[in-house]
C-alpha positions as CSV (number, residue, x, y, z in Angstrom):
1,M,-12.1,-1.1,51.4
2,A,-11.5,-1.3,47.7
3,D,-14.1,-2.6,45.4
4,D,-13.3,-5.9,43.7
5,T,-14.6,-4.7,40.3
6,A,-12.3,-3.9,37.4
7,P,-13.3,-1.6,34.7
8,Q,-14.9,-3.3,31.7
9,V,-12.9,-3.6,28.6
10,D,-14.6,-2.5,25.4
11,M,-13.8,-5.4,23.2
12,Q,-15.6,-4.0,20.2
13,S,-13.4,-0.9,20.2
14,H,-10.3,-3.1,20.8
15,V,-11.1,-5.2,17.7
16,Q,-11.8,-2.2,15.5
17,T,-8.4,-0.7,16.5
18,Y,-6.7,-3.9,15.8
19,H,-8.2,-4.2,12.3
20,A,-7.3,-0.5,11.7
21,V,-3.7,-1.1,12.6
22,L,-3.5,-4.2,10.4
23,K,-5.1,-2.2,7.5
24,G,-2.6,0.6,8.0
25,A,0.4,-1.8,8.1
26,A,-0.8,-3.4,4.8
27,A,-1.1,0.0,3.2
28,L,2.3,1.0,4.4
29,M,3.9,-2.2,3.1
30,L,2.2,-1.8,-0.3
31,S,3.3,1.9,-0.6
32,T,6.8,0.9,0.3
33,I,6.9,-1.6,-2.5
34,F,5.5,1.0,-4.9
35,V,8.4,3.3,-3.9
36,L,11.0,0.6,-4.3
37,V,9.8,-0.3,-7.8
38,A,9.7,3.4,-8.7
39,L,13.3,3.8,-7.4
40,T,14.3,0.8,-9.5
41,M,12.7,2.4,-12.6
42,F,14.5,5.7,-11.9
43,A,17.9,4.1,-11.4
44,F,17.9,1.5,-14.1
45,G,15.3,2.6,-16.6
46,S,16.5,3.9,-19.9
47,G,15.5,7.4,-21.1
48,T,13.3,10.1,-19.8
49,S,10.2,7.8,-20.3
50,A,11.4,5.8,-17.4
51,T,11.1,8.8,-15.1
52,V,7.6,9.5,-16.4
53,Y,6.6,5.9,-16.0
54,G,8.1,5.9,-12.5
55,F,6.1,8.9,-11.4
56,L,2.9,7.6,-13.1
57,G,3.4,4.3,-11.2
58,L,3.6,6.2,-7.9
59,I,0.6,8.3,-8.7
60,F,-1.6,5.3,-9.8
61,G,-0.3,3.3,-6.9
62,T,-1.3,6.0,-4.4
63,V,-4.8,6.2,-6.0
64,G,-5.2,2.5,-5.9
65,L,-4.2,2.4,-2.2
66,V,-6.7,5.1,-1.4
67,V,-9.5,3.3,-3.3
68,D,-8.7,0.0,-1.6
69,S,-8.5,1.5,1.9
70,R,-11.9,3.4,1.4
71,T,-13.8,0.3,0.2
72,G,-13.3,-1.4,3.6
73,S,-13.5,-4.9,2.1
74,G,-10.0,-5.8,3.5
75,R,-8.8,-6.8,0.0
76,W,-6.2,-4.9,-1.8
77,T,-7.1,-6.1,-5.4
78,V,-6.9,-2.7,-7.1
79,S,-3.5,-1.9,-5.6
80,L,-2.1,-5.4,-6.3
81,I,-3.2,-5.2,-10.0
82,I,-1.6,-1.8,-10.4
83,L,1.5,-3.1,-8.6
84,A,1.7,-6.1,-11.0
85,L,1.4,-3.8,-14.0
86,F,4.0,-1.4,-12.6
87,V,6.4,-4.2,-12.0
88,A,5.9,-5.5,-15.5
89,V,6.5,-2.1,-17.1
90,T,9.6,-1.6,-14.9
91,L,11.0,-5.0,-16.0
92,M,10.4,-4.1,-19.6
93,K,12.1,-0.7,-19.2
94,V,15.0,-2.0,-17.3
95,A,15.6,-4.9,-19.7
96,A,15.6,-2.5,-22.7
């Protein structure tokens, strides 16, 4: 006869995986926004400084994402501050 026991589910491992997937999805979303803002800078910015600012925004954005993902606090404050500054610079370069 078959046993009536089912294998035990490791709930702690399941919760850790769930949080890691959410963290990865947030990082992917933020990196996509950084790329879209940089593409806007490249397409509509005036002069070669727009290209430099676009690449600097991507680099600083990537560094901010790495810093935020390594802290483990679940907050994306550094990345959001860098993103806000990058959007402001992009708006100024596009409007000029």
